[in-house]
C-alpha positions in Angstrom: -7.7 -40.8 14.8 -6.7 -40.3 11.3 -5.1 -36.7 9.4 -8.0 -33.7 8.6 -8.7 -34.1 5.1 -7.9 -30.7 5.3 -4.8 -28.5 6.0 -5.4 -26.0 9.1 -3.6 -22.9 7.5 -3.7 -21.9 4.2 -2.5 -18.8 2.7 -6.1 -16.7 3.0 -6.4 -17.8 6.7 -2.6 -16.4 7.1 -3.2 -13.1 5.6 -6.3 -12.4 7.7 -4.6 -13.4 10.5 -1.4 -10.9 9.2 -3.6 -8.2 8.2 -5.2 -8.2 11.6 -2.3 -7.5 13.8 -0.9 -4.9 11.6 -4.9 -3.3 11.9 -4.9 -3.8 15.9 -1.0 -3.3 16.5 0.9 -1.9 14.0 3.4 -3.2 10.9 6.6 -3.4 13.1 4.6 -5.7 15.0 4.3 -8.6 12.9 5.8 -11.2 13.6 6.5 -14.3 12.0 6.2 -16.1 16.1 3.2 -13.8 16.8 1.5 -14.7 13.7 2.1 -18.9 14.2 0.7 -17.8 17.9 -2.6 -15.9 16.6 -3.2 -19.7 14.4 -2.8 -21.7 16.8 0.2 -23.5 15.4 3.6 -24.2 15.5 6.3 -21.6 13.7 7.8 -25.0 12.0 3.5 -25.2 10.6 3.7 -21.5 9.4 7.0 -22.4 7.8 5.6 -24.9 5.3 3.2 -22.3 3.6 5.3 -19.3 4.0 9.0 -18.9 4.3 9.9 -14.6 6.1 7.7 -12.0 6.7 8.1 -10.2 3.6 6.2 -12.8 2.1 3.6 -12.9 4.7 3.3 -9.2 3.8 3.2 -8.9 0.0 0.3 -12.0 0.3 -1.5 -9.4 2.5 -0.9 -6.5 0.0 -1.6 -8.8 -3.2 -5.3 -9.1 -1.4 -5.3 -4.9 -0.8 -4.8 -4.7 -4.3 -6.9 -7.0 -5.6 -9.7 -5.0 -4.2 -8.8 -1.5 -5.9 -10.8 -1.3 -8.7 -9.5 0.0 -12.7 -12.5 -0.7 -14.6 -12.9 2.6 -15.6 -10.8 2.9 -18.0 -12.5 0.7 -19.6 -14.9 3.6 -21.1 -11.8 4.7 -22.8 -12.1 8.1 -21.1 -8.6 8.3 -19.1 -10.7 11.2 -17.0 -13.0 9.2 -15.3 -10.4 6.4 -15.1 -8.4 7.5 -13.5 -10.3 9.3 -10.8 -12.3 5.9 -10.4 -9.2 3.9 -9.2 -7.9 6.9 -6.8 -11.2 6.8 -5.4 -10.8 2.9 -5.4 -7.3 2.7 -3.8 -7.3 5.5 -1.3 -10.7 3.5 0.0 -8.6 0.2 -0.2 -5.5 1.8 2.1 -7.4 4.0 4.3 -9.1 1.0 5.4 -5.2 -0.4 6.0 -3.7 2.7 7.2 -1.0 0.9 8.8 0.2 -1.7 6.5 0.4 1.5 4.1 4.8 2.2 4.5 5.2 -1.2 3.3 2.6 -0.9 -0.3 4.4 2.4 -1.0 7.7 0.4 -2.0 6.0 -0.4 -5.1 4.0 -3.4 -6.4 7.6 -5.7 -6.6 5.7 -8.9 -8.3 2.4 -8.9 -6.7 0.9 -9.4 -9.2 -2.3 -7.8 -8.5 -0.9 -4.8 -8.3 1.1 -5.4 -11.2 -2.3 -6.4 -13.4 -3.8 -2.8 -11.8 -0.3 -0.8 -12.8 -0.6 -2.7 -16.9 -4.5 -1.1 -16.8 -4.2 2.4 -15.8 -0.8 2.8 -17.7 -2.9 0.5 -20.7 -5.8 2.5 -20.5 -3.5 6.5 -20.7 -2.1 5.6 -22.9 -4.9 4.8 -25.1 -6.4 7.7 -23.8 -3.2 9.7 -26.1 -1.4 9.5 -23.1 2.7 9.5 -24.6 4.1 6.0 -21.8 6.6 8.2 -20.6 3.3 10.7 -19.4 1.3 7.6 -18.4 4.5 6.3 -16.1 4.6 9.7 -14.5 0.5 10.2 -14.0 0.9 7.1 -12.3 3.4 8.0 -10.4 1.6 10.7 -9.4 -1.4 9.9 -8.6 0.1 7.0 -6.2 2.3 10.1 -4.4 -1.5 12.0 -4.0 -3.0 8.0 -2.6 -0.8 7.7 -0.3 -0.6 10.7 1.0 -4.0 11.4 1.3 -4.2 7.3 2.8 -1.2 7.9 5.4 -2.8 9.9 8.0 -5.8 12.3 8.4 -4.7 16.0 8.4 -7.8 17.6 9.8 -7.5 14.2 12.8 -3.7 16.2 13.7 -5.1 18.7 15.1 -5.7 19.4 19.2 -9.6 19.2 20.5 -8.1 22.0 22.7 -9.4 25.6 22.2 -6.6 26.8 24.6 -3.9 25.3 22.6 -4.2 27.8 20.1 -6.3 30.7 21.7 -4.1 34.5 21.9 -0.7 32.2 20.7 -2.2 31.6 17.2 -5.0 33.7 15.8 -5.2 32.3 12.9 -6.2 29.1 14.2 -8.6 30.0 16.4 -11.3 27.2 14.8 -8.7 24.6 14.6 -10.0 22.6 17.7 -13.2 21.7 15.6 -11.3 19.5 13.1 -10.7 16.9 15.3 -14.4 15.7 15.5 -15.4 16.7 12.0 -11.7 14.8 10.9 -13.4 11.9 7.9 -15.4 15.3 6.2 -12.6 17.3 5.8 -10.3 14.8 4.6 -12.7 13.0 2.1 -13.6 17.1 0.9 -9.6 17.7 0.3 -9.1 14.0 -1.6 -11.6 15.5 -3.6 -10.4 18.7 -4.5 -6.8 17.8 -4.7 -7.9 15.2 -6.8 -9.7 17.3 -8.9 -7.4 20.0 -9.4 -4.9 17.0 -10.3 -7.1 16.4 -12.8 -7.9 19.4 -14.1 -3.7 20.3 -14.6 -3.6 17.0 -16.5 -6.6 18.1 -18.3 -5.0 21.5 -19.4 -1.4 19.7 -20.3 -3.3 16.4 -22.3 -4.9 19.7 -24.1 -1.2 20.9 -25.2 0.2 18.0 -25.9 -2.1 17.3 -28.5 -1.9 21.0 -29.8 1.5 20.1 -29.7 1.5 17.2 -31.7 -0.6 18.5 -34.5 1.8 21.7 -35.2 4.6 19.4 -35.4 3.1 16.9 -37.7 1.8 20.0 -39.9 5.5 21.5 -40.0 
């Protein structure tokens, strides 16, 4: 029998299997040996496509970041751009929370991440922000999004009312939080994002006024 015309492995198939392991078992549980088993190939075959576990994770991260929408900056409205980017960014990470710690380290050499960082930075500068502020806004948005995507605030409470009765009078209703975790976490993220954007809008006006004063003096 001749050799198959198409390779058994592909980058997409490797990424899909690796992400499934991370989603189901956690980041620490991914190994090249386990990945090879899940793909039904010898580990030597896997090494022909990717050299290390980090290479695999970068491929997976690149795939996830490719789904993040930064097209809002095309409108020329920096506030709309940040808002739509942050929401899309959170949705992409929240779908795969186990890999967020790896993504949190930064874009490294990942094409999808760098392209989005470039678009965000360019959109902010075009919107009147100085490059240094654009960098800090990008970083601050990442802090907000990554924190929201890594865990659930509401889901972290116990649903047993006896935990709170008598001992924690101000948390008498906390046992209800877990059942409404998705709603509360979403609304909390939107509140934080709105406050963040309102603060940036006020800062933008002050920076612009300061620049005008400098030009007149």
